[in-house]
C-alpha positions, 0 to 999 in steps of 0.5 A, spaced: 523 486 457 516 487 455 511 489 461 504 490 461 501 497 462 500 499 469 492 499 470 491 503 476 497 508 475 494 509 468 487 510 470 490 515 476 494 519 471 487 520 466 483 523 471 486 524 478 488 532 477 481 533 473 476 530 478 472 535 483 471 529 488 477 524 489 474 518 492 480 514 488 485 517 493 489 512 497 493 516 502 490 518 508 489 525 507 496 528 505 499 533 510 502 540 509 509 541 511 506 546 516 501 541 519 507 536 519 512 541 523 506 543 528 505 535 529 512 534 531 513 541 535 518 544 530 515 550 527 520 555 530 526 551 530 526 547 523 530 552 519 536 552 524 536 545 523 536 545 516 541 550 514 547 546 516 545 540 512 549 540 506 546 537 500 550 531 498 548 524 496 548 523 504 548 516 507 547 511 501 542 506 504 539 511 508 541 515 514 542 511 521 537 516 524 532 514 519 533 506 519 533 506 526 526 510 526 524 505 521 526 499 525 522 501 531 516 500 527 518 492 527 519 487 533 525 484 531 528 488 526 535 492 527 537 498 522 542 493 518 535 489 516 533 496 513 534 499 506 531 506 504 528 506 497 524 511 492 517 509 495 515 502 496 514 502 489 522 502 488 522 497 494 518 492 491 521 493 484 528 492 487 526 485 491 523 482 484 529 485 480 534 481 486 530 475 487 526 473 481 529 469 475 526 466 468 523 459 470 522 461 477 515 460 480 512 466 483 505 466 487 501 473 488 495 474 491 489 478 486 487 483 487 493 487 489 498 492 487 500 490 480 507 490 481 507 484 484 505 479 478 506 484 472 514 485 474 515 477 475 512 476 469 516 480 465 522 477 468 520 470 465 517 467 472 511 462 472 506 467 476 501 463 479 495 467 482 492 466 488 485 469 488 482 473 494 474 471 494 469 475 497 466 469 500 472 468 504 472 475 506 478 477 501 483 472 505 488 467 502 485 460 501 491 456 505 489 450 501 489 453 494 496 456 496 499 449 498 497 447 491 500 453 487 507 452 490 512 448 488 520 446 488 521 452 484 517 457 488 522 463 489 517 468 492 510 468 495 507 475 494 502 478 499 499 485 501 497 486 508 493 490 509 490 489 502 489 494 497 484 494 494 479 490 499 482 492 506 482 485 508 487 484 514 491 478 515 492 476 523 499 473 526 496 466 525 494 467 518 501 470 516 505 464 520 501 459 516 503 462 510 510 463 512 510 455 514 508 454 507 513 458 504 518 454 509 516 448 506 519 450 499 524 455 501 521 461 498 521 468 500 515 471 502 514 479 500 509 482 504 507 489 501 505 493 508 504 500 506 498 500 509 500 497 516 498 502 521 491 503 519 488 498 522 481 500 525 482 498 532 488 498 537 494 501 535 493 500 528 499 496 527 498 488 525 504 483 525 509 484 520 512 478 516 519 480 517 518 479 524 514 472 523 519 469 518 526 468 517 525 469 509 520 474 510 520 481 507 516 487 508 516 493 504 513 500 507 513 507 505 511 514 508 505 515 503 499 512 506 499 511 513 503 517 514 500 522 509 507 524 506 507 521 499 510 527 497 517 525 500 517 519 495 520 515 500 520 507 502 524 502 505 525 494 505 525 490 511 528 483 511 534 478 512 541 482 512 543 477 506 537 480 502 538 487 504 545 486 502 543 483 495 538 488 494 543 494 495 548 491 489 542 492 485 540 499 488 546 502 486 545 502 479 538 505 480 538 509 486 544 511 489 541 515 495 534 518 496 534 526 497 537 528 504 531 533 505 526 527 504 530 522 509 530 528 514 523 529 514 521 522 514 525 520 520 522 526 523 515 524 522 517 517 524 520 519 531 513 523 532 509 518 529 504 517 535 501 524 533 501 523 526 497 516 527 492 520 532 490 524 527 490 519 521 486 514 526 481 519 527 480 520 519 480 513 517 476 510 523 471 516 522 470 516 515 469 508 514 463 509 519 461 514 514 462 510 508 458 504 512 452 508 514 452 510 506 452 503 504 447 501 508 442 506 505 444 504 498 441 498 495 445 498 489 452 497 493 454 492 497 461 490 500 465 486 505 467 492 510 474 493 511 478 492 517 484 496 515 487 500 510 484 506 506 480 503 500 474 498 499 471 494 494 464 496 492 460 491 488 455 495 484 448 492 481 449 494 474 450 490 468 456 494 465 464 494 465 467 497 471 471 502 467 464 505 463 461 505 470 467 510 473 467 514 466 460 515 466 460 517 474 466 522 473 463 525 467 456 526 470 458 528 477 466 529 478 466 523 483 472 519 481 473 512 483 477 506 480 474 501 476 476 494 478 478 492 471 484 497 473 486 492 478 484 486 474 477 484 478 471 486 474 464 488 477 467 492 483 470 499 483 475 501 489 473 507 493 479 511 497 475 513 503 481 517 507 481 523 504 478 530 507 471 528 510 468 534 506 470 531 500 468 524 502 461 526 504 460 531 498 462 526 493 458 520 496 452 525 496 453 526 488 454 518 487 447 517 491 444 522 486 447 518 480 445 511 483 438 514 483 438 516 476 441 509 474 435 505 478 430 509 474 
C-alpha cells in the first residue's frame, strides 16, 4: 500500500519544537495534570483512586465508565454505540479500514484533515473532492455534493467544526447531507474533534451520529478537552458499524491504556469545568485575533464560528510554505502553510494557545508584514 506524505504532520514535526511562538497549535491550551485534578476536585484523592488500579490491558473496547461518559456527549447514543480508539486519528483510520474497498466512491470535503482523502485513495477508492470555498463561507455546496455521489458511494467524509477554516454546519445542513447520503446508501463520517468549541451557547453543535442512521462521529480528548497527551479518541455510530470496526481494531489496538481511560472518563465527567475554562480561551482569543486582522491590510479571512483554527489569506505573491518558513526564521512565529492542507494562498493559524503566546506572536507577525509591505 502506498500513501501520500501527511503534509500537516510533516510540517508540524519540522518546526513545532523549534518555534518561539506556536500559532500552529490546534488544541485549546493543554492542561497540566495538576490543572486537570484541580478542575475535577481530585487533588487530594487521586492517588488513593489510582493505587488499586491493576495495569492490565483493561476493557478491550473502553471501560463502561468511559463509554458511558462519551455517550453522554450525544443525544441518542448509548455505550454500545461507542468504541474507544487511539485518538480520533485512530478512529478515522479504523472507519476507512472497515468500510472502504477498491472501486468504492468516497467523497471528501477539502480542506480538511488529510486522512479523509489520502487513506481511502490508498485503498483504491475513487476519491472525489468537494471543495469548500471562501465565497460560500467554507460550507459544502449541496448541489455539488449531489453531482459527486453515485451508486458506488460508500462514504461521505465531512469535518464539523471544520479544520482549518472554523466553519460550522448547523443541524439543518447536516440533515441535508444525510439525505443525500441516504439516497445512495452511503455512510457519513463526520470528524467532530472540535465539537464543543462553538463561539456561542454551550459550545456543542449537532452530531451526525444523532441525525442519521448511518452517521459516524469521531472525537477525541485532544482539542476541545485539552488532553492530547492521553492519545484517546472514539467512534460513535450504529452498533453494527461498531462491531465491524472492533474486528479490525483487534489487529492494531487491543485496548487503550488504563490510566488514559481513567483520566479521560474523569475529565468528561467534569467537562463543565473544563469547558468553562476553554470557552473563555477560544472566545477571548478569537476576539483578539479579529481585532488584529482588522488592523492588518495584508490579511483577510472568513471569521470562524467554532474550532481553534482559521485560514488567513495573505496579499503577497509567494507560496504559502515559503511565507511560513520566512516568517518563522525572521520572528520565531509558526503558522501552518496552506499547501500542507492542499489549499494555496492561505496560512492556518491556531488561536487557542495561551493568550500571551497569541498576543506576542501576532505583534511579531505585524512587524514582519510591515517589513514585507515596504
